[in-house]
C-alpha positions as CSV (number, residue, x, y, z in Angstrom):
1,M,143.5,68.1,125.4
2,S,141.9,71.1,127.2
3,I,139.8,72.0,130.2
4,A,136.7,70.8,128.3
5,D,138.0,67.3,128.3
6,I,138.2,67.1,132.1
7,A,135.3,69.4,133.2
8,A,132.8,66.6,133.6
9,R,134.9,64.9,136.3
10,Y,134.8,67.9,138.7
11,D,132.4,70.3,140.3
12,G,134.9,72.8,141.6
13,F,138.0,74.4,140.1
14,I,140.8,75.9,142.2
15,V,142.6,78.1,139.7
16,D,145.9,79.9,140.1
17,L,146.0,83.4,138.8
18,W,149.5,84.7,137.7
19,G,150.8,82.4,134.9
20,V,147.4,80.7,134.4
21,V,144.7,83.4,134.2
22,H,146.9,86.4,133.4
23,D,150.5,87.6,132.9
24,G,150.2,90.5,135.4
25,V,148.8,92.8,132.7
26,R,146.1,91.0,130.7
27,P,144.3,87.7,130.6
28,Y,145.8,84.9,128.5
29,P,143.9,84.1,125.2
30,G,141.0,81.8,125.8
31,V,140.7,82.4,129.6
32,L,137.5,84.4,129.7
33,D,135.9,82.0,127.3
34,C,136.9,79.1,129.5
35,L,135.6,80.8,132.7
36,A,132.3,81.5,131.0
37,R,131.9,77.9,129.8
38,L,132.7,76.6,133.3
39,R,130.1,78.9,134.7
40,D,127.5,77.9,132.1
41,A,128.2,74.3,132.9
42,G,127.4,74.9,136.6
43,K,131.0,74.5,137.8
44,R,132.3,76.5,140.7
45,V,135.6,78.4,140.4
46,A,137.8,79.9,143.1
47,F,141.0,81.7,142.5
48,L,143.9,80.7,144.8
49,S,146.9,83.0,144.6
50,N,150.1,83.4,146.4
51,A,149.4,87.1,146.4
52,P,150.6,89.1,149.4
53,R,147.5,91.2,149.6
54,R,143.8,91.0,150.5
55,A,141.4,89.0,148.3
56,G,139.3,92.2,147.6
57,A,142.3,94.0,146.2
58,V,143.0,91.0,144.0
59,A,139.4,91.0,142.8
60,D,139.7,94.7,142.0
61,A,142.9,94.1,140.0
62,L,141.1,91.3,138.1
63,A,138.2,93.6,137.3
64,A,140.6,96.1,135.9
65,M,141.9,93.4,133.5
66,G,138.3,92.6,132.4
67,I,137.8,89.6,134.6
68,A,134.6,90.5,136.3
69,R,133.3,88.9,139.5
70,G,130.6,87.1,137.6
71,F,133.3,84.8,136.1
72,Y,134.2,83.2,139.5
73,D,132.9,82.4,143.0
74,G,135.7,83.6,145.3
75,V,139.3,84.5,145.9
76,M,141.7,83.2,148.5
77,T,145.3,84.5,148.8
78,S,148.4,83.8,150.9
79,G,148.0,87.4,152.1
80,E,144.6,86.6,153.6
81,A,146.1,83.6,155.3
82,V,148.8,85.7,156.9
83,R,146.4,88.4,157.9
84,A,144.1,85.9,159.6
85,A,147.0,84.5,161.5
86,L,148.2,87.9,162.6
87,I,144.7,88.6,163.9
88,A,144.1,85.3,165.6
89,R,147.6,84.7,167.1
90,T,146.6,81.1,167.8
91,D,149.1,79.6,165.4
92,P,152.3,79.0,167.4
93,D,154.4,80.6,164.7
94,F,152.4,83.9,165.1
95,A,151.6,83.8,168.8
96,G,154.8,85.4,170.0
97,L,155.7,87.7,167.1
98,G,155.0,91.0,168.9
99,T,153.3,94.1,167.5
100,R,156.2,96.1,165.9
101,L,156.8,95.2,162.3
102,Y,159.1,96.3,159.5
103,H,157.4,96.0,156.1
104,L,159.6,94.9,153.2
105,G,157.3,95.4,150.2
106,P,155.4,97.9,148.1
107,E,152.9,100.4,149.3
108,R,150.0,98.6,147.7
109,D,150.4,95.6,150.1
110,R,149.8,97.7,153.2
111,N,146.1,96.6,153.2
112,L,147.4,93.4,154.7
113,F,148.2,95.0,158.1
114,D,147.5,98.7,158.3
115,D,144.2,98.4,160.2
116,L,145.3,95.7,162.7
117,G,146.7,98.0,165.4
118,L,150.3,96.9,164.6
119,V,153.1,99.5,164.8
120,E,155.1,99.9,161.6
121,V,158.7,101.0,162.3
122,A,161.3,102.6,160.0
123,R,164.1,100.1,160.5
124,P,164.4,96.4,161.1
125,A,166.4,97.1,164.3
126,E,163.3,98.6,165.8
127,A,161.0,95.8,164.9
128,D,159.7,92.6,166.5
129,F,159.3,90.9,163.1
130,L,159.8,91.4,159.4
131,L,156.8,91.2,157.2
132,N,157.9,90.4,153.6
133,T,155.5,91.0,150.8
134,G,158.1,91.2,148.1
135,P,160.4,93.8,146.4
136,D,159.3,97.4,146.8
137,D,158.7,99.7,143.9
138,L,161.9,101.7,144.4
139,A,164.4,98.8,144.0
140,P,165.3,96.5,141.1
141,Q,162.6,93.9,140.9
142,D,164.7,91.3,139.2
143,D,167.6,91.1,141.7
144,P,167.1,89.7,145.2
145,A,170.6,90.9,146.2
146,A,169.2,94.5,146.1
147,F,167.6,93.8,149.5
148,D,170.6,92.3,151.2
149,D,171.1,95.4,153.5
150,V,167.6,95.0,154.9
151,L,168.0,91.2,155.3
152,A,171.4,91.7,157.0
153,E,170.0,94.2,159.5
154,S,167.0,91.9,160.2
155,L,169.3,88.9,160.7
156,A,171.5,90.9,163.0
157,T,168.5,91.8,165.1
158,G,167.2,88.2,165.1
159,L,163.9,89.0,163.5
160,P,161.6,86.3,162.3
161,M,160.4,86.9,158.8
162,V,156.7,86.4,157.9
163,C,156.6,85.8,154.2
164,A,153.2,86.5,152.6
165,N,154.0,85.1,149.2
166,P,156.0,81.8,148.9
167,D,156.5,82.3,145.1
168,L,160.1,82.8,143.9
169,E,159.2,84.7,140.7
170,V,156.5,85.5,138.3
171,I,156.4,86.5,134.6
172,R,155.0,90.0,134.2
173,D,154.3,90.9,130.5
174,G,157.2,88.7,129.5
175,R,159.7,89.8,132.2
176,R,160.7,87.7,135.2
177,I,160.2,89.5,138.5
178,V,161.4,88.4,142.0
179,C,158.7,87.6,144.5
180,A,158.8,87.5,148.3
181,G,159.6,83.8,148.4
182,A,163.0,84.5,146.8
183,L,163.9,87.0,149.5
184,A,162.6,84.5,152.1
185,E,164.8,81.8,150.6
186,R,167.8,84.1,150.7
187,Y,167.1,85.0,154.4
188,A,166.7,81.3,155.4
189,A,170.0,80.4,153.7
190,Q,171.7,82.9,156.0
191,G,170.2,81.4,159.0
192,G,167.1,83.5,159.4
193,R,163.8,82.1,160.7
194,V,161.1,82.2,158.0
195,I,157.3,81.7,158.5
196,L,155.6,81.0,155.2
197,R,151.8,80.9,154.4
198,G,150.3,79.9,151.0
199,K,150.9,77.2,148.5
200,P,152.3,74.6,148.8
201,D,151.1,74.5,152.4
202,P,148.0,72.3,152.5
203,A,146.4,74.5,155.1
204,I,145.5,77.1,152.4
205,Y,143.2,74.6,150.7
206,P,140.3,74.1,153.3
207,P,139.3,77.8,153.3
208,T,139.5,77.7,149.5
209,L,137.3,74.6,149.3
210,A,134.9,76.4,151.7
211,L,134.6,79.2,149.1
212,L,133.8,76.6,146.4
213,G,131.4,74.6,148.5
214,T,132.5,71.4,146.6
215,D,133.8,68.1,147.8
216,R,137.6,67.6,147.8
217,A,137.3,64.5,145.6
218,R,135.3,66.4,143.1
219,S,137.6,69.4,143.0
220,V,140.7,70.0,140.9
221,A,143.6,72.6,141.2
222,V,144.9,74.3,138.1
223,G,148.4,75.8,138.2
224,D,151.6,76.6,136.4
225,S,154.1,75.9,139.1
226,L,155.3,72.4,140.1
227,R,156.8,73.8,143.3
228,T,153.7,75.5,144.7
229,D,150.5,74.7,142.7
230,L,151.0,71.0,141.9
231,A,152.9,70.1,145.1
232,G,150.3,72.0,147.2
233,A,147.4,70.2,145.5
234,K,149.1,66.8,146.1
235,A,149.7,67.7,149.8
236,A,146.1,68.6,150.1
237,G,144.8,65.4,148.4
238,I,143.4,67.3,145.4
239,D,143.9,66.4,141.7
240,G,146.1,68.8,139.8
241,V,146.3,70.1,136.3
242,F,149.6,71.5,135.0
243,V,149.4,74.4,132.5
244,L,152.5,75.6,130.6
245,S,151.6,79.2,130.1
246,G,153.5,80.5,133.1
247,I,157.0,80.1,134.7
248,H,158.0,76.8,133.2
249,T,159.1,77.0,129.6
250,L,158.7,73.3,128.7
251,T,157.4,71.1,126.0
252,M,154.7,68.6,126.8
253,A,157.2,65.8,127.0
254,Q,159.6,67.9,129.2
255,A,156.7,68.9,131.5
256,S,155.7,65.3,132.0
257,A,159.2,64.3,132.8
258,A,159.6,67.3,135.2
259,A,156.4,66.4,137.0
260,A,157.5,62.8,137.4
261,D,160.9,63.9,138.7
262,E,159.1,65.8,141.4
263,G,156.9,62.9,142.3
264,L,153.8,64.6,140.9
265,A,151.2,63.1,138.7
266,P,148.9,65.8,137.3
267,V,145.6,64.5,135.7
268,A,146.4,66.6,132.7
269,I,149.1,68.8,131.2
270,L,147.7,71.6,129.1
271,P,149.2,74.4,127.0
272,G,147.0,76.9,128.9
273,F,143.7,77.5,130.8
274,A,141.4,77.3,127.7
275,W,138.3,75.4,126.7
């Protein structure tokens, strides 16, 4: 079974990126062909990623991998959702955050906030909130304990943490890398307050469907994570397809059992995003 076998059922495809389309370095085999065939069949494709950065930055990274903008119709990210909430301040979780932030994350994620008039401070003790976009480039990227000093100071200061990427880990070119969600999980376990945006929160799906311009009942979400992609699709009332090219190292039988254990019923389980 492949994407070709289900394509006729849907007008819109909400496709995860890391673990489905690419491994952080290059597209998976068959992905560009699949995107081209969906385009030629008149289907709409929007990428939905728990990336802690702007959609435009993600599109630029895709282009550098050879995934041109003509292959898809839009990009939505958890970073965009956080940015929108920081601007609007109508969401109760964001309304009282203040304007002084400590950024835990790499330099490349600064486009999330650096033009919003917020004040970036040098230490958590000087901040109103902690913005977590994941491990920075100067620390071990496979060990969440490397950030315990920052988390401890933030906790002592009573800072709420805004997490712009709920993912726990990704596979980059065969290596597991910690994501912002793992640091958020560690912070919450110590009693810290965490504000998450992105999959599996169903609120991320309406703006994604708006990019697609397709009806919810005629749209399907394709992802490699039971915890975020498949659970998020279910929460949003959208069919889900489970692909096994990413974080879960499972056989088809194991994948079916794992989905059932989580109360999930994907319409298909596929080796990868291929036609």
